[in-house]
C-alpha positions in Angstrom: -39.6 134.2 -34.9 -37.0 136.1 -32.9 -34.0 134.3 -31.8 -32.5 134.5 -28.3 -29.6 136.4 -29.8 -32.0 139.2 -30.5 -33.1 139.0 -26.8 -29.5 139.2 -25.5 -29.0 135.5 -25.0 -26.6 133.0 -26.6 -29.2 130.5 -27.7 -29.6 130.3 -31.4 -32.7 130.3 -33.5 -33.6 127.5 -35.9 -32.4 127.9 -39.4 -34.8 129.3 -42.0 -34.5 126.0 -44.0 -35.7 124.0 -40.9 -38.7 126.3 -40.4 -39.7 126.1 -44.1 -39.4 122.3 -44.1 -41.4 122.0 -41.0 -44.2 124.3 -42.2 -44.3 122.5 -45.6 -44.4 119.1 -43.9 -47.2 120.0 -41.5 -49.1 121.5 -44.4 -48.9 118.4 -46.5 -49.9 116.2 -43.5 -52.9 118.3 -42.5 -54.1 118.8 -46.1 -53.4 115.3 -47.3 -57.0 114.2 -47.5 -59.2 114.8 -50.5 -61.6 117.0 -48.5 -61.9 120.6 -49.6 -60.3 123.2 -47.3 -62.7 124.4 -44.6 -63.0 126.8 -41.7 -61.4 124.1 -39.5 -58.2 124.3 -41.6 -58.1 128.1 -41.0 -58.7 127.7 -37.3 -55.9 125.1 -37.2 -53.5 127.5 -38.9 -54.5 130.3 -36.5 -53.9 127.9 -33.6 -50.4 127.1 -34.9 -49.6 130.8 -35.2 -51.0 131.4 -31.6 -48.8 128.6 -30.3 -45.7 130.1 -31.9 -46.5 133.5 -30.5 -47.0 131.9 -27.1 -43.6 130.3 -27.3 -42.0 133.6 -28.2 -43.7 135.3 -25.2 -42.6 132.4 -22.9 -39.1 132.6 -24.3 -38.9 136.3 -23.3 -40.4 135.6 -19.9 -37.9 132.8 -19.2 -35.1 135.1 -20.2 -36.3 137.8 -17.8 -37.3 135.4 -15.0 -35.3 132.2 -15.4 -36.4 130.7 -12.0 -40.1 131.4 -12.5 -41.0 128.3 -14.5 -43.6 127.0 -12.1 -45.3 130.4 -11.5 -45.5 131.0 -15.2 -46.9 127.6 -15.8 -49.4 128.0 -13.1 -50.6 131.3 -14.6 -50.9 129.7 -18.1 -52.8 126.7 -16.7 -55.2 128.9 -14.7 -55.9 130.9 -17.9 -56.5 127.7 -19.9 -58.8 126.4 -17.2 -60.8 129.6 -16.9 -61.2 129.9 -20.7 -62.2 126.2 -20.9 -64.9 126.7 -18.2 -66.2 129.9 -19.9 -66.3 128.0 -23.2 -68.4 125.2 -21.6 -70.9 127.6 -20.1 -71.3 129.6 -23.4 -71.6 126.4 -25.4 -74.2 125.1 -22.9 -76.2 128.4 -23.1 -76.2 128.3 -26.9 -77.3 124.6 -27.1 -79.8 124.4 -24.3 -80.6 128.0 -23.5 -79.4 127.6 -19.9 -76.2 126.8 -18.0 -76.6 123.0 -18.1 -74.0 121.3 -15.9 -75.2 117.7 -16.5 -72.2 117.0 -18.7 -69.9 117.3 -15.7 -72.0 114.7 -13.8 -71.9 112.4 -16.8 -68.2 112.8 -17.2 -67.5 112.1 -13.5 -69.7 109.0 -13.5 -68.1 107.4 -16.6 -64.6 106.0 -15.9 -63.6 106.1 -19.6 -64.6 109.8 -20.0 -63.2 110.8 -16.6 -59.9 109.0 -17.3 -59.6 110.7 -20.7 -60.2 114.1 -19.1 -57.6 113.4 -16.5 -55.1 112.3 -19.1 -55.7 115.4 -21.4 -55.8 117.7 -18.4 -52.8 116.5 -16.4 -50.5 114.9 -19.0 -51.1 116.6 -22.4 -51.9 120.0 -20.9 -50.4 120.6 -17.5 -47.3 118.4 -17.9 -46.7 119.6 -21.4 -46.9 123.3 -20.5 -44.4 122.8 -17.6 -41.9 120.8 -19.7 -42.2 123.3 -22.6 -41.3 126.2 -20.2 -38.4 124.3 -18.8 -37.2 123.6 -22.4 -37.4 127.3 -23.3 -34.6 127.8 -20.7 -32.3 125.8 -23.0 -33.6 126.2 -26.6 -35.1 129.1 -28.5 -38.8 129.4 -29.4 -38.1 128.7 -33.1 -36.2 125.5 -32.3 -38.9 124.3 -30.0 -41.5 125.1 -32.7 -39.6 123.0 -35.2 -39.4 120.1 -32.7 -43.2 120.4 -31.9 -43.9 120.2 -35.6 -43.4 116.5 -35.3 -46.7 116.3 -33.3 -48.9 115.8 -36.4 -46.4 113.4 -37.8 -46.5 111.1 -34.8 -50.3 111.5 -34.6 -50.6 110.3 -38.1 -48.1 107.5 -37.6 -49.8 106.2 -34.4 -53.3 106.5 -36.0 -52.1 104.4 -38.9 -50.5 101.8 -36.7 -53.1 101.5 -34.0 -56.3 102.5 -35.8 -55.5 101.3 -39.3 -56.0 104.7 -40.8 -54.5 105.1 -44.3 -51.7 107.5 -45.0 -51.7 109.2 -48.4 -48.5 109.7 -50.4 -48.7 113.4 -49.7 -49.0 112.8 -46.0 -46.0 110.4 -46.0 -43.9 113.0 -47.9 -45.0 115.6 -45.4 -43.7 113.4 -42.6 -40.3 113.1 -44.3 -40.2 116.9 -44.6 -40.8 117.2 -40.8 -38.0 114.8 -40.0 -35.7 116.6 -42.5 -36.5 119.8 -40.6 -35.4 118.4 -37.3 -32.3 116.9 -38.8 -31.3 120.1 -40.6 -31.8 122.0 -37.4 -29.4 119.7 -35.6 -26.8 119.5 -38.4 -26.7 123.2 -38.7 -24.8 123.2 -35.4 -22.3 120.6 -36.7 -21.7 122.6 -39.9 -21.3 125.8 -38.0 -18.7 124.3 -35.7 -16.8 122.7 -38.6 -16.8 126.0 -40.5 -15.4 127.8 -37.5 -12.8 125.1 -37.0 -11.7 125.4 -40.6 -11.5 129.2 -40.4 -9.4 128.9 -37.3 -6.9 126.7 -39.2 -6.3 129.4 -41.8 -3.4 131.7 -40.9 -4.4 135.2 -40.1 -8.1 134.3 -39.6 -10.0 133.5 -36.4 -13.5 132.3 -35.8 -16.2 134.8 -35.0 -17.0 135.1 -31.3 -20.6 134.6 -30.3 -22.7 137.6 -30.9 -20.4 139.0 -33.6 
């Protein structure tokens, strides 16, 4: 992924080690079951690539229009809503041969389903998009991608705690790799500053300025 240095900004990109650890950890978590790889795994991989590409595009947009977080978020959410509605209509047409809207009535009349839709729509979609765009004003797309790689880790941990799902050894190791990715990303800043400090202590040498 491109760093903000390549875009003319001072924000750093995540270290390659962090990215490799995160990808390896997510892979172990997602493929920790004994089930054979399927088309769903491929779609999941493509979804991750699309998310990363979206973060890069948003990063560039935030660099160009730093005060346009809400308009950008609104455009994204409008696109998501439109595509979701189109998906519903096409799915209905393929299943029933007509545009059946009874599912909307059923969802609206069931408090559990309606509440779930509100939560996924307002919290995990709308609020997440807005917060991600605000975050991209402070961190690079690659750093944000490393942080978001913890999502399957926490999903697996909460499902094990609340739903008594079992975690395989491979999945647990994948979780440790994800945590290691986040830690290595943070410690890279500390190591860089220490190295610059040590260089500055050597007579005749000076730390590199940002962008050198």
